C-alpha positions in Angstrom: -14.7 -35.0 -123.6 -14.3 -31.9 -126.5 -10.9 -31.3 -125.1 -8.9 -34.3 -123.1 -5.5 -35.1 -121.8 -3.8 -38.6 -122.0 -0.1 -39.7 -120.1 1.5 -42.1 -122.4 3.7 -44.6 -120.2 6.1 -45.5 -122.9 8.1 -43.6 -125.5 6.9 -44.2 -129.0 4.8 -43.0 -132.1 1.1 -43.5 -131.8 -1.9 -42.7 -133.8 -4.4 -40.7 -132.4 -8.2 -40.5 -134.0 -11.0 -37.8 -132.9 -14.4 -38.9 -134.0 -17.4 -35.9 -133.5 -21.0 -36.3 -133.8 -23.5 -33.4 -134.5 -26.7 -33.1 -132.5 -28.4 -34.3 -136.1 -26.6 -37.6 -135.6 -23.9 -37.1 -138.5 -20.4 -38.2 -137.7 -16.8 -37.6 -139.0 -13.5 -39.1 -137.8 -9.7 -37.5 -138.6 -6.2 -39.0 -137.1 -2.7 -37.9 -136.2 0.2 -39.4 -135.2 1.9 -38.1 -132.5 5.5 -39.0 -130.9 6.4 -39.4 -127.4 9.9 -38.8 -126.6 11.9 -40.2 -123.7 11.9 -38.2 -120.4 15.6 -37.6 -118.7 15.9 -38.7 -114.8 16.7 -36.1 -112.6 19.2 -37.3 -109.9 22.2 -35.6 -107.7 24.6 -36.5 -105.3 26.1 -33.7 -102.5 29.3 -33.8 -100.0 30.4 -31.0 -97.4 27.2 -29.8 -95.6 28.7 -28.0 -93.1 27.3 -24.3 -92.5 30.0 -21.5 -93.8 32.0 -24.6 -95.6 31.9 -25.6 -99.4 29.1 -27.6 -100.3 29.6 -29.5 -103.7 27.0 -30.6 -105.7 27.4 -33.4 -108.7 24.9 -34.1 -111.4 23.6 -37.5 -111.6 20.7 -37.4 -114.1 20.3 -39.7 -117.2 19.5 -38.0 -120.5 17.4 -41.1 -121.8 17.6 -40.1 -125.3 19.8 -37.9 -126.7 21.8 -35.9 -124.3 21.3 -33.7 -121.0 21.3 -30.0 -122.3 20.6 -27.9 -119.5 20.5 -27.9 -115.6 18.9 -25.5 -113.0 19.6 -25.4 -109.5 17.7 -23.9 -106.6 20.2 -24.0 -103.5 16.5 -23.5 -101.0 18.5 -20.6 -99.7 17.5 -18.1 -102.3 20.3 -18.8 -105.1 20.6 -20.7 -108.1 23.1 -21.7 -110.9 23.3 -23.5 -114.4 26.4 -25.2 -113.8 26.2 -29.1 -114.0 28.3 -29.7 -110.7 28.4 -26.5 -108.9 29.1 -25.3 -105.6 27.6 -23.5 -103.1 28.3 -21.7 -99.3 25.5 -21.6 -96.8 25.1 -18.9 -94.5 23.1 -20.3 -91.8 22.1 -24.0 -90.3 19.2 -25.8 -91.4 17.3 -27.7 -93.7 17.1 -26.8 -97.4 15.1 -28.2 -100.5 17.8 -28.3 -103.1 15.8 -28.8 -106.9 17.6 -30.0 -110.2 15.9 -29.0 -113.3 17.1 -30.9 -116.5 16.3 -30.9 -120.3 17.8 -33.1 -122.7 18.3 -32.3 -126.5 14.4 -33.6 -126.9 13.2 -30.8 -125.3 12.0 -32.8 -122.7 12.8 -32.1 -118.8 12.6 -33.9 -115.1 13.3 -32.5 -111.5 14.0 -33.3 -108.3 13.7 -32.0 -104.9 16.2 -33.5 -102.2 16.8 -32.2 -98.4 20.2 -31.3 -97.6 20.7 -30.6 -94.3 23.5 -27.8 -93.5 25.1 -28.7 -89.7 26.6 -26.4 -87.7 30.2 -26.7 -87.5 32.3 -26.4 -84.6 34.1 -23.2 -82.9 37.6 -23.2 -82.6 38.8 -21.3 -79.5 41.8 -21.8 -77.3 43.4 -19.7 -74.3 47.2 -20.1 -73.6 49.7 -19.5 -70.2 53.1 -18.1 -70.9 55.2 -19.1 -68.1 58.3 -17.2 -66.8 60.0 -20.2 -66.1 60.9 -22.8 -67.9 61.8 -20.0 -70.3 59.5 -19.9 -73.6 57.3 -22.5 -71.9 53.7 -22.4 -73.2 50.4 -24.0 -72.0 48.0 -24.2 -74.6 44.0 -24.9 -73.6 41.1 -25.9 -75.9 38.3 -24.0 -75.7 36.1 -24.8 -78.5 32.7 -25.6 -78.6 30.3 -28.2 -80.9 26.9 -28.6 -81.4 25.0 -31.9 -81.4 28.1 -34.1 -81.8 31.7 -34.3 -80.3 34.9 -32.6 -81.7 37.4 -35.4 -82.5 40.4 -33.9 -84.2 43.0 -30.9 -83.4 46.2 -29.6 -85.0 47.8 -27.1 -84.1 50.7 -25.2 -85.9 53.5 -23.4 -83.4 55.9 -22.5 -85.6 56.7 -23.8 -89.4 57.2 -27.2 -89.3 56.5 -27.6 -85.1 52.9 -29.1 -85.2 50.7 -31.3 -82.4 47.3 -33.5 -82.3 46.9 -33.0 -78.8 43.8 -31.2 -77.2 45.9 -29.2 -74.5 49.7 -29.1 -75.9 52.5 -27.9 -73.9 54.9 -26.5 -76.5 58.4 -24.8 -75.5 59.0 -21.9 -78.1 63.0 -20.9 -79.0 62.6 -16.9 -78.1 61.0 -15.1 -75.4 59.6 -11.7 -74.8 58.1 -12.8 -78.6 54.9 -12.5 -80.5 54.0 -15.9 -82.4 51.1 -16.6 -84.5 49.4 -20.0 -83.5 46.9 -21.8 -85.5 44.1 -24.5 -84.1 42.0 -26.6 -87.0 39.1 -28.5 -85.1 37.5 -31.2 -86.8 33.9 -32.4 -85.5 32.2 -36.0 -85.5 30.9 -34.7 -88.8 33.6 -33.7 -90.7 33.1 -30.4 -90.1 36.0 -27.8 -89.3 37.0 -24.2 -88.1 40.1 -22.7 -88.1 40.9 -20.0 -85.2 44.5 -18.2 -85.3 45.6 -15.5 -82.7 49.0 -14.4 -81.5 50.7 -15.8 -78.8 53.1 -13.3 -76.2 55.5 -15.6 -75.3 57.0 -13.7 -71.9 61.0 -12.8 -70.6 62.2 -15.8 -68.8 62.9 -15.5 -64.9 65.2 -11.9 -64.4 65.9 -9.7 -61.1 68.1 -7.5 -59.2 67.8 -4.7 -56.8 68.8 -1.6 -56.0 70.0 0.3 -52.8 70.2 4.0 -51.6 73.1 5.5 -50.5 74.2 4.3 -47.1 75.6 6.7 -44.6 76.2 5.3 -40.7 73.1 5.4 -38.8 70.4 6.4 -41.9 68.5 4.0 -42.8 69.6 2.2 -46.0 66.7 1.9 -48.4 66.2 -1.7 -50.8 64.2 -2.0 -53.8 63.4 -5.1 -56.0 64.1 -4.5 -59.9 62.1 -7.3 -61.9 63.9 -7.7 -65.4 61.2 -9.7 -66.6 58.0 -7.5 -67.9 54.8 -8.6 -66.1 56.1 -11.0 -64.3 55.8 -10.4 -60.7 58.2 -11.4 -57.6 56.6 -12.7 -54.1 57.7 -14.5 -51.3 61.6 -12.6 -50.8 63.8 -12.7 -48.6 66.8 -10.5 -47.7 70.1 -11.1 -46.1 71.9 -7.7 -45.2 75.9 -9.5 -44.6 75.6 -8.2 -41.0 75.0 -10.9 -38.3 75.7 -8.3 -35.0 72.2 -6.9 -36.0 70.9 -10.2 -35.2 67.1 -10.6 -36.2 67.4 -7.4 -38.1 69.8 -9.2 -40.4 66.7 -10.4 -42.6 63.7 -9.5 -43.8 60.6 -10.2 -45.6 59.5 -7.2 -47.0 59.7 -6.3 -50.2 60.7 -2.7 -49.6 62.3 -3.4 -46.6 65.5 -1.0 -44.9 68.4 -1.5 -42.7 70.7 0.6 -40.5 73.9 -0.7 -40.5 75.8 -0.3 -36.8 79.5 0.3 -38.0 80.7 1.5 -41.3 82.3 -0.9 -44.1 80.7 -3.1 -46.8 78.5 -5.9 -46.7 77.2 -8.4 -48.9 73.7 -8.6 -49.5 71.6 -11.6 -50.7 68.1 -11.0 -52.3 66.1 -14.5 -52.7 62.8 -14.2 -54.2 60.2 -16.7 -56.2 57.9 -15.7 -59.0 54.7 -15.6 -60.6 55.5 -19.4 -61.2 56.8 -20.6 -58.3 60.4 -20.7 -59.9 62.8 -19.1 -57.3 66.6 -17.6 -57.5 69.1 -15.1 -55.8 71.5 -12.0 -56.3 74.0 -10.7 -54.6 75.2 -7.5 -54.5 77.8 -5.0 -52.4 76.8 -2.4 -50.2 79.2 0.4 -48.8 78.4 2.6 -45.5 80.4 5.7 -44.9 80.4 7.3 -41.5 78.9 10.6 -40.6 80.3 14.2 -40.1 79.7 16.1 -36.9 77.7 19.2 -37.1 77.8 21.6 -34.1 78.0 25.7 -33.6 77.5 27.9 -30.9 76.9 31.8 -31.2 78.0 34.7 -29.1 75.2 36.3 -26.5 72.9 38.5 -27.9 73.1 42.2 -26.3 69.6 43.6 -25.7 67.8 45.0 -28.8 70.8 44.4 -31.0 70.6 42.5 -34.3 74.0 41.4 -34.8 75.0 37.7 -34.1 78.1 36.0 -34.2 78.5 32.7 -35.0 81.1 29.9 -34.4 82.0 26.7 -36.6 82.3 23.7 -34.7 81.9 21.2 -37.2 84.3 17.5 -37.4 85.0 15.3 -40.7 84.9 11.7 -39.9 86.4 9.3 -42.2 85.6 11.5 -45.6 86.5 15.4 -45.5 83.7 17.8 -45.1 83.2 19.5 -48.2 79.8 21.6 -48.3 78.3 23.5 -45.2 74.9 25.1 -45.6 74.2 27.8 -42.5 69.9 28.7 -42.4 69.1 32.1 -40.2 65.7 31.2 -39.7 65.1 34.6 -41.4 64.7 33.2 -45.1 68.4 33.6 -46.0 71.0 30.7 -46.5 74.5 30.5 -46.8 76.3 27.6 -48.5 80.1 26.8 -47.8 82.2 24.8 -50.7 85.8 23.4 -49.9 86.9 26.7 -47.9 85.0 27.0 -44.4 85.6 29.8 -42.6 85.4 29.1 -38.6 83.5 32.2 -37.1 80.4 34.1 -39.5 78.3 36.8 -38.4 74.7 37.6 -39.2 72.2 40.5 -39.3 68.6 39.6 -38.3 66.4 42.5 -40.6 63.9 42.8 -37.2 63.6 41.2 -33.5 62.1 38.2 -33.1 63.3 34.0 -32.0 65.0 32.6 -34.7 65.8 28.4 -35.8 69.4 28.1 -37.1 70.5 25.4 -38.8 74.2 24.1 -39.4 73.7 21.1 -42.1 77.8 19.1 -42.6 78.0 17.0 -45.7 80.7 14.8 -46.3 82.6 14.3 -49.4 81.0 10.7 -49.2 77.3 12.5 -49.4 76.9 11.9 -45.8 75.1 14.7 -43.9 74.2 15.7 -40.3 72.4 18.6 -39.1 72.1 20.5 -35.9 68.9 23.5 -35.2 69.4 25.7 -32.2 67.2 29.0 -31.2 68.3 32.6 -31.0 66.0 35.1 -29.7 66.6 38.8 -30.5 64.0 41.2 -28.7 63.2 44.8 -27.6 59.1 45.3 -27.0 57.1 48.7 -26.0 53.6 48.9 -25.1 51.5 51.9 -26.2 47.9 52.7 -26.3 45.6 55.7 -27.3 42.3 55.9 -27.8 40.2 56.7 -31.4 38.8 59.8 -29.7 38.9 61.8 -26.3 35.3 62.2 -25.1 34.1 58.8 -23.4 30.3 58.1 -23.1 28.7 55.4 -21.4 27.0 53.3 -23.7 29.2 54.5 -26.4 32.0 52.1 -27.7 35.0 53.4 -27.4 37.8 52.3 -30.3 41.2 51.9 -28.1 44.2 51.6 -30.7 47.3 49.2 -29.8 50.5 50.6 -30.8 52.9 48.0 -29.2 55.6 46.6 -30.9 57.5 44.4 -32.1 54.4 42.4 -33.0 56.3 39.6 -34.3 58.0 39.0 -30.3 55.0 39.6 -28.5 53.2 36.5 -27.7 50.5 38.0 -24.8 48.6 40.8 -24.5 46.2 41.5 -21.3 43.5 44.2 -21.3 41.9 45.3 -17.7 39.3 48.3 -18.6 39.1 49.1 -14.5 34.8 47.8 -14.7 35.4 44.3 -14.1 35.9 43.2 -17.6 39.0 42.1 -18.9 40.3 40.1 -21.6 43.7 38.2 -22.7 44.5 36.8 -26.5 47.7 35.9 -27.9 47.2 36.9 -32.0 47.4 40.7 -32.4 44.8 42.5 -32.9 45.5 46.1 -33.8 42.0 47.4 -32.7 39.2 46.6 -30.2 36.3 48.3 -29.0 35.0 48.2 -25.3 31.8 50.1 -24.0 31.3 51.5 -20.1 27.9 51.0 -19.4 27.8 53.0 -16.3 29.7 56.8 -15.7 32.7 57.1 -13.1 36.6 57.2 -13.3 38.5 53.8 -14.6 41.9 52.8 -14.8 42.7 51.1 -18.6 45.7 48.9 -18.4 47.4 46.7 -21.0 50.6 44.3 -20.2 52.3 43.0 -23.0 54.7 40.3 -22.8 57.6 38.5 -24.6 59.2 35.0 -24.3 62.4 33.2 -25.8 64.5 30.2 -24.4 62.7 30.6 -20.5 63.5 34.3 -20.5 60.1 36.7 -20.1 60.2 40.3 -20.7 57.0 43.1 -19.9 55.9 46.4 -20.7 52.7 47.9 -19.3 50.6 51.0 -20.6 48.4 52.9 -18.0 45.5 55.4 -18.6 42.6 57.1 -16.3 39.1 57.1 -18.3 36.4 59.5 -17.0 32.7 58.2 -18.7 30.1 60.9 -18.8 26.3 59.8 -18.4 24.7 59.7 -22.4 21.1 59.8 -23.4 18.7 56.8 -24.2 17.0 57.3 -27.0 14.1 55.9 -28.0 10.4 55.8 -30.3 7.5 54.0 -31.7 5.7 54.3 -35.2 3.0 52.1 -36.6 3.2 50.9 -40.2 0.4 52.6 -42.6 -0.7 52.4 -46.4 1.0 54.6 -49.0 -0.4 57.9 -49.0 -1.6 57.5 -44.9 1.1 59.7 -42.8 3.0 58.1 -40.5 3.3 59.3 -36.8 6.4 59.2 -34.5 6.0 59.3 -30.3 9.4 60.3 -29.0 10.1 57.8 -26.0 13.4 59.0 -25.2 15.5 59.5 -21.6 17.5 62.3 -20.3 19.3 60.2 -18.0 19.6 63.3 -15.6 21.3 65.4 -18.0 19.7 68.3 -20.2 19.2 67.4 -23.9 20.5 70.3 -25.7 19.7 68.6 -29.7 17.1 66.3 -31.4 17.1 65.2 -34.8 14.8 63.0 -37.0 16.1 61.5 -39.9 13.2 59.7 -42.1 15.2 57.8 -44.1 13.2 59.5 -47.5 15.6 61.2 -49.5 13.1 61.8 -51.7 11.1 64.2 -49.8 14.0 66.8 -49.5 14.0 69.4 -46.9 10.8 67.2 -45.0 13.1 64.2 -45.0 14.6 65.6 -40.9 12.9 67.5 -38.4 13.6 68.6 -34.7 10.3 68.3 -33.7 10.0 66.2 -30.7 6.5 63.9 -31.9 6.6 64.5 -35.6 4.6 62.6 -38.6 5.8 62.4 -41.8 4.0 60.9 -45.4 6.3 59.2 -47.3 6.9 59.1 -51.1 6.8 55.7 -51.6 6.3 52.0 -50.2 8.5 50.0 -48.0 10.8 50.0 -44.7 12.3 52.7 -44.1 15.1 53.1 -41.2 14.3 56.1 -39.3 17.1 57.6 -37.2 16.4 59.4 -33.8 20.2 61.1 -33.0 20.3 62.7 -29.2 22.9 65.1 -28.2 23.0 66.4 -24.3 25.0 69.2 -22.7 27.9 67.0 -21.8 28.4 66.2 -25.5 27.0 62.9 -24.9 25.1 61.6 -27.6 22.7 58.4 -28.2 21.1 57.3 -31.6 17.9 55.0 -32.4 16.9 53.2 -35.1 13.5 51.7 -36.5 12.2 50.6 -39.5 8.9 52.4 -40.7 7.1 50.3 -42.6 5.1 51.9 -45.4 2.6 48.9 -47.1 2.4 49.1 -51.0 -1.2 49.3 -52.1 -2.4 46.9 -54.5 -3.9 47.6 -58.2 -7.2 46.7 -58.6 -7.8 45.2 -62.5 -9.4 43.4 -64.4 -10.2 41.1 -67.3 -13.6 39.8 -68.4 -14.8 37.2 -71.4 -17.0 37.8 -74.4 -19.6 40.1 -73.4 -23.1 38.5 -75.1 -26.9 38.7 -74.0 -27.8 35.6 -72.0 -24.4 34.6 -71.5 -22.6 34.7 -68.3 -19.7 36.9 -68.7 -16.8 35.6 -66.5 -15.1 38.6 -64.5 -11.4 37.8 -63.5 -9.4 39.5 -61.0 -6.1 41.1 -62.2 -5.3 42.8 -59.4 -1.1 43.3 -58.7 -1.1 42.2 -54.7 0.9 45.1 -52.3 3.0 43.7 -49.5 0.2 41.0 -48.8 -2.6 38.7 -50.4 -6.6 40.0 -51.3 -8.7 39.0 -48.9 -11.9 40.7 -50.0 -13.2 41.8 -53.3 -16.6 44.1 -53.7 -18.2 43.8 -57.0 -20.9 45.7 -58.5 -22.1 45.2 -62.3 -23.9 48.5 -63.3 -26.9 46.3 -64.4 -30.2 48.1 -63.6 -32.5 45.3 -64.0 -30.3 44.2 -60.6 -29.0 47.1 -58.8 -28.2 45.1 -55.7 -26.0 42.4 -57.4 -23.0 42.9 -55.4 -20.2 40.0 -55.4 -17.6 39.7 -53.1 -15.6 36.8 -55.1 -12.6 36.8 -57.0 -13.6 35.6 -60.2 -17.1 36.4 -60.1 -19.8 35.7 -63.8 -23.3 38.0 -64.1 -25.5 37.8 -67.2 -26.8 40.7 -69.0 -30.2 40.2 -70.8 -30.1 43.5 -72.8 -27.2 44.5 -75.2 -25.7 48.2 -74.1 -23.0 49.9 -72.3 -22.1 49.0 -68.4 -20.0 50.3 -66.2 -18.2 47.6 -63.6 -16.8 48.7 -60.5 -14.1 46.7 -58.4 -12.6 47.6 -55.0 -10.0 45.5 -53.3 -8.8 44.7 -49.8 -5.3 43.2 -48.4 -4.4 41.5 -45.3 -3.1 44.9 -44.0 -6.5 46.9 -44.7 -5.2 48.9 -47.8 -7.4 49.0 -50.7 -7.7 50.0 -54.3 -10.9 50.7 -57.0 -11.2 50.3 -60.4 -13.8 50.5 -63.1 -14.4 49.8 -66.8 -17.4 50.0 -69.2 -17.9 47.4 -71.3 -20.2 46.9 -73.9 -23.0 43.9 -74.1 -23.4 42.9 -77.6 -27.1 41.1 -79.0 -26.7 37.0 -79.2 -28.6 35.2 -81.9 -31.3 32.5 -81.0 -30.5 29.1 -82.4 -33.6 26.8 -83.3 -34.8 23.9 -85.7 -36.5 21.2 -86.6 -36.4 17.8 -88.4 -37.9 16.5 -91.5 -37.8 12.7 -91.8 -37.7 9.9 -94.8 -36.2 12.6 -97.3 -36.2 11.3 -100.9 -38.3 8.3 -99.3 -35.0 7.2 -97.6 -35.7 5.5 -94.0 -33.1 7.6 -91.8 -32.4 10.3 -94.2 -33.6 13.9 -92.6 -33.4 17.5 -93.4 -32.8 20.0 -90.4 -34.4 23.4 -91.4 -32.4 26.2 -89.7 -34.8 28.7 -87.8 -32.3 30.9 -86.3 -32.4 34.6 -85.9 -29.6 37.0 -86.3 -26.9 34.8 -87.3 -24.8 34.4 -90.1 -22.3 31.4 -89.3 -23.7 27.7 -87.9 -22.2 24.9 -86.9 -23.8 21.2 -86.6 -22.9 18.0 -84.8 -25.3 15.3 -85.8 -24.3 13.0 -82.8 -23.0 10.4 -85.2 -19.5 11.8 -85.7 -20.1 13.8 -88.6 -20.5 17.7 -88.5 -21.5 20.6 -91.3 -21.7 24.0 -91.5 -24.5 24.7 -94.0 -27.5 26.5 -93.5 -29.8 23.4 -93.8 -28.2 20.4 -93.9 -29.5 17.0 -94.8 -27.9 13.7 -92.7 -28.3 9.9 -93.3 -28.5 8.0 -90.3 -27.5 4.1 -91.0 -27.9 2.7 -87.4 -30.5 2.4 -84.8 -30.4 4.9 -81.8 -30.5 8.2 -79.9 -28.7 11.0 -81.5 -28.4 14.6 -79.6 -28.2 17.1 -82.5 -26.9 20.2 -81.8 -26.7 23.9 -83.5 -24.5 26.6 -82.8 -25.2 29.9 -84.6 -22.6 32.9 -84.6 -23.5 36.5 -85.0 -21.3 39.1 -87.0 -19.9 40.5 -83.7 -19.1 37.2 -82.4 -22.0 35.7 -80.2 -23.1 33.0 -80.3 -26.5 30.4 -79.4 -26.3 26.9 -79.0 -29.6 24.6 -79.2 -29.7 20.9 -79.0 -32.3 18.4 -80.0 -32.6 14.6 -79.3 -33.4 12.7 -82.6 -34.1 8.7 -81.8 -33.9 6.6 -85.3 -35.2 3.5 -85.9 -34.5 1.7 -89.3 -37.8 0.7 -90.7 -37.0 -0.3 -94.8 -36.7 -3.2 -96.8 -35.0 -3.6 -100.0 -35.8 -5.8 -102.5 -33.8 -7.1 -105.0 -34.7 -6.8 -109.3 -32.6 -9.7 -110.4 -30.2 -12.7 -108.6 -27.8 -15.1 -110.5 -27.4 -18.8 -108.4 -24.1 -19.4 -110.1 -22.8 -16.3 -109.8 -19.0 -16.3 -108.6 -20.0 -13.1 -106.1 -22.0 -15.0 -103.1 -24.4 -12.3 -102.4 -25.9 -12.1 -106.0 -26.7 -16.4 -106.1 -30.0 -16.0 -103.9 -33.3 -13.3 -104.2 -33.1 -12.7 -100.2 -34.8 -9.1 -99.0 -32.5 -7.1 -96.8 -34.2 -5.5 -93.9 -34.0 -5.0 -90.2 -36.2 -4.4 -87.6 -38.8 -6.3 -88.5 -41.3 -8.1 -86.4 -43.9 -9.8 -89.0 -42.5 -10.6 -92.4 -44.0 -12.6 -95.6 -42.5 -12.9 -98.6 -43.9 -15.0 -101.5 -42.5 -15.7 -105.0 -44.7 -16.6 -108.3 -43.8 -17.8 -112.0 -46.1 -16.3 -114.5 -48.6 -18.7 -114.2 -49.4 -17.8 -110.8 -47.7 -20.9 -109.2 -46.1 -20.6 -106.1 -42.3 -21.4 -106.1 -41.3 -20.7 -102.7 -41.8 -18.6 -99.4 -40.2 -17.5 -96.0 -41.3 -16.0 -92.8 -37.9 -16.3 -91.3 -36.6 -13.5 -89.3 -33.2 -13.4 -87.0 -33.1 -12.1 -83.6 -32.6 -8.4 -85.1 -35.6 -8.6 -86.9 -33.6 -9.5 -90.6 -34.6 -11.8 -93.3 -32.5 -15.2 -93.1 -33.7 -17.3 -95.8 -33.4 -16.6 -99.6 -34.7 -18.3 -103.0 -32.2 -20.5 -105.0 -34.1 -20.7 -108.5 -35.1 -24.1 -107.9 -38.9 -25.7 -106.8 -39.0 -29.2 -105.7 -35.6 -29.9 -106.4 -35.7 -28.8 -110.1 -33.9 -25.7 -111.6 -36.5 -23.3 -112.8 -35.4 -21.5 -116.1 -34.2 -18.1 -116.5 -36.7 -15.3 -116.8 -39.2 -12.7 -114.6 -40.8 -14.1 -111.2 -43.1 -12.4 -109.2 -42.8 -11.0 -105.8 -45.2 -10.2 -102.8 -44.1 -8.9 -99.4 -46.4 -8.8 -95.9 -44.2 -6.9 -93.2 -44.7 -5.1 -90.0 -41.8 -3.3 -88.0 -41.2 -3.6 -84.5 -42.6 -0.1 -84.2 -45.7 -1.3 -85.3 -45.7 0.6 -88.6 -46.8 -1.6 -92.0 -44.2 -1.6 -95.2 -45.5 0.3 -97.6 -43.4 -1.1 -100.3 -40.2 -0.3 -101.8 -39.2 1.9 -104.5 -35.5 2.6 -103.9 -35.9 6.4 -103.7 -38.2 6.3 -106.9 -41.8 6.9 -107.7 -44.5 5.3 -105.4 -44.0 2.1 -103.4 -45.4 -1.1 -104.0 -45.6 -4.5 -102.2 -45.6 -6.6 -105.0 -42.6 -6.5 -107.7 -41.0 -8.6 -110.9 -37.5 -10.4 -110.2 -35.1 -11.4 -113.2 -33.6 -15.5 -112.5 -30.1 -15.3 -114.6 -28.7 -18.4 -115.6 
């Protein structure tokens, strides 16, 4: 070999000789000495392969010759080091290929790669439970977890100098209601460790007491437990109230009990309870029960219609003196007496009524007694009068009740003398009543006031003469705005001559025409809507009647329309834009003013019409709504001339199959838009396009003129690829696979034969093989009968017929005349 390689098995100095021989047989040699040095031997060990822990790597390499001069470590997770004995911490578990590269002082180097398995360390965790008894005791529960191997060691530190190696220890702390930092270190079978430090709260010790409200004889004393250990709970409580004579009531298991003592005195109450940890304890307290005073009073009989009342104090002290007396007179005023308590007091009430008077007596021991009595201060008067002196049939009369005092009256009873009456217990200042027939009626109002079983009445009587009233009425039909409303009077005089008649049409905008006295009038409203028309009648007796009815005037629709771009030979869309009145449109009548179609009338809402000649046309629209109201509108539209789009196709431009030229023959157009059907478009006037795939393509041309009118035409173009590409060179040893064979390229071939000859006319290679798509599938590799042909030019000849029946006329790659034979260069 010209440039050999050789591996020496031992170190030493070797003589290497090179002998060369020329093509003429001449020989020469030369020798050199080569020194082969010793290679160091790389090796290392490691300890501590736990995730998150420190892994120590120790170099154990030997230099063989000289000294180890450098170290390079790759730890398998992207980190490196140049220390001799480095440490490394792995962030995740797994197997890491650790590589050590060492070199000695003679410049030789060696490397070694060893797998390091990083293990999952345990996860230290614990829970604890602090009990309220015995004080300070805490139970710890190991909650640590490990993967694959068990945890083998536990080391707890509760306080400095106090430790445990038990998995679930129990420890009693010296102080309660205190936080301690407790540490747990766990070690698994692989030697991996984890540490947890958490704050442990030692709950307070078991302690409690109770509270009791001030105890007064006959009043329940309320008891409430008081837990002195924060966070602890008391349960299964038991009370003993120190009054054995109360029998079963002397004890209770309620959490918040009460006890009513039968006699005054001092009692020792015992409270027993269990806590969260089922420890039990009892506490004792003294409860003092004080006697109650006796509250009492009297008052002098109240004179009729007098508001001053005299009260007499009859309260009595029991046990301790009465130092406070509270009078509440029921009218919002209170009187308090301390120490000096009068025997008699008077009070004047602001008005008549029934009042609840309360006296509260309070002893110096804080015990109280209360008494309430009812005092009536009364005087009533029935008064009623009508709001009008004329009583007419079917006319509501307002009756005003001025009876007093309202606060003492508890019932009102009316009798209207026509067989109807009403009774109620809440004051109504005004009521209405309508007499439906004529005649004379006795109107009666009876009021009453009752207090302490004593009832007072008063009565008001009036004679009512009811006169005949006319009966007003009329009819009016709805109309469309602009039409006249006609009113038909249907009133009844009811036997009494009608002296006055007045219409009010509810249309102030019509001015003086808004009212009239004509019996059957007409009125033209100034706008649309509902107008409350009133007919008022007055007869010779002065009685009146009024009838109200809405007169409806429908809003007219407002005919309007728009249209699309108006160009000849295209459908113009007319869009109804009518604003509806009071109801929707049900009929449209269109006339398009087209002399070519004089009878072209459409009744739909959004018609289309096509004008064949440019010019101006007047379009009419008349609309009708469901109330038969209508409106008409018209527009002059300008119809613009449209261009005419057309084109022709020229194939095989520049001799290339699939390349076509489109000749635009449109008239009256300035701008164009082409869509070639293959995803490509153009705005050129006469574009060219090349189709690369067989198929049928729909070519579309849109032509615009300066007015924005357009015309569209389409033409279907079917393309079948019918060509062969013949390469002019190939290289069998080329790195590009596509250049290694002489292989014609084509598609859609039905018959095909290719032959290659040398410069002497000998056949080197031939093929007629095609695939299912009509593509040549074989190529010449530059050999003949297994022998490599020399570099140079070779002749080729091809005969081919496409699937369409077209005979291939030869290849020129767009240059010159086509030929069915040519040359190809074989390059070595």
